[in-house]
C-alpha positions as a printed Julia matrix, in Angstrom:
104×3 Matrix{Float64}:
 -41.59  -44.39  50.55
 -39.57  -43.63  47.46
 -37.96  -46.33  45.33
 -34.45  -45.05  44.7
 -31.84  -46.2   42.18
 -29.32  -47.17  44.86
 -26.85  -48.68  42.35
 -26.82  -45.38  40.47
 -26.35  -43.41  43.67
 -23.45  -45.67  44.67
 -21.58  -44.58  41.52
 -21.36  -41.04  42.93
 -18.11  -41.08  44.9
 -19.34  -38.29  47.19
 -22.48  -40.19  48.23
 -21.49  -43.85  48.07
 -20.12  -44.25  51.6
 -23.05  -42.45  53.25
 -25.59  -44.45  51.22
 -23.82  -47.72  51.99
 -23.93  -46.98  55.72
 -27.69  -46.32  55.63
 -28.59  -49.86  54.49
 -31.6   -48.73  52.43
 -32.54  -52.3   51.49
 -32.75  -53.4   55.11
 -34.65  -50.23  56.05
 -37.26  -50.88  53.36
 -37.55  -54.54  54.36
 -38.16  -53.56  57.99
 -40.76  -50.93  57.05
 -42.64  -53.41  54.86
 -42.44  -56.15  57.5
 -43.59  -53.96  60.39
 -46.33  -52.38  58.28
 -47.68  -55.77  57.23
 -47.54  -56.92  60.86
 -49.62  -53.9   61.93
 -51.9   -53.95  58.87
 -50.65  -50.58  57.58
 -50.34  -50.01  53.82
 -46.92  -49.1   52.41
 -46.95  -47.03  49.24
 -43.82  -47.07  47.1
 -43.39  -44.13  44.72
 -41.88  -45.08  41.38
 -38.2   -44.18  41.03
 -39.08  -41.88  38.14
 -41.62  -39.87  40.18
 -40.21  -36.29  40.23
 -40.52  -35.76  43.98
 -37.77  -33.12  44.14
 -38.42  -31.54  40.75
 -42.19  -31.09  41.11
 -43.46  -27.79  42.55
 -45.83  -28.52  45.43
 -47.77  -25.31  44.71
 -48.32  -25.16  40.95
 -47.25  -28.61  39.72
 -44.53  -27.28  37.42
 -41.62  -29.7   36.86
 -38.15  -28.16  36.99
 -36.13  -30.46  34.72
 -32.77  -28.72  35.23
 -32.65  -29.16  39.03
 -29.2   -30.31  40.16
 -28.35  -32.3   43.27
 -26.36  -29.3   44.51
 -29.49  -27.1   44.39
 -30.69  -27.34  48.0
 -33.35  -24.62  47.66
 -36.17  -25.11  45.14
 -37.22  -21.89  43.4
 -40.24  -22.03  41.09
 -41.53  -19.51  38.58
 -44.77  -19.25  40.61
 -42.82  -17.75  43.53
 -42.51  -20.92  45.63
 -39.15  -20.96  47.43
 -38.71  -24.02  49.62
 -36.11  -26.48  50.9
 -35.65  -29.22  48.32
 -36.05  -32.11  50.79
 -39.16  -30.57  52.34
 -40.56  -30.1   48.84
 -39.96  -33.79  48.08
 -41.65  -34.84  51.33
 -44.74  -32.76  50.51
 -44.92  -34.29  47.04
 -44.5   -37.84  48.38
 -47.22  -37.21  50.98
 -49.59  -36.05  48.25
 -48.61  -39.05  46.09
 -49.41  -41.43  48.95
 -52.74  -39.77  49.73
 -53.76  -39.88  46.06
 -52.77  -43.54  45.76
 -54.76  -44.45  48.88
 -57.81  -42.59  47.58
 -57.59  -44.4   44.24
 -57.26  -47.77  45.98
 -60.31  -47.13  48.17
 -62.45  -46.14  45.15
 -61.51  -49.27  43.2
């Protein structure tokens, strides 16, 4: 799960109503509660983790990516949907975190 700056997102007049209706705080609380109940670890990615800006193929970070850019195009030739790209990066982040926790 990704820790988002919800207060910052709420300042965007185009996104504020949709974000408010999603109740992100309640969603996170429910995920953490249910996961603890079922003994499943929840991994929270830092809000500064570049999930959308990081290329899932080569690891290059595209610093100039705008919210309006829905397709991620990397110099290595990777062309992928931005949200799918973020999900792949968050999956890898979670797997790496779990591996590090099991080694320690």
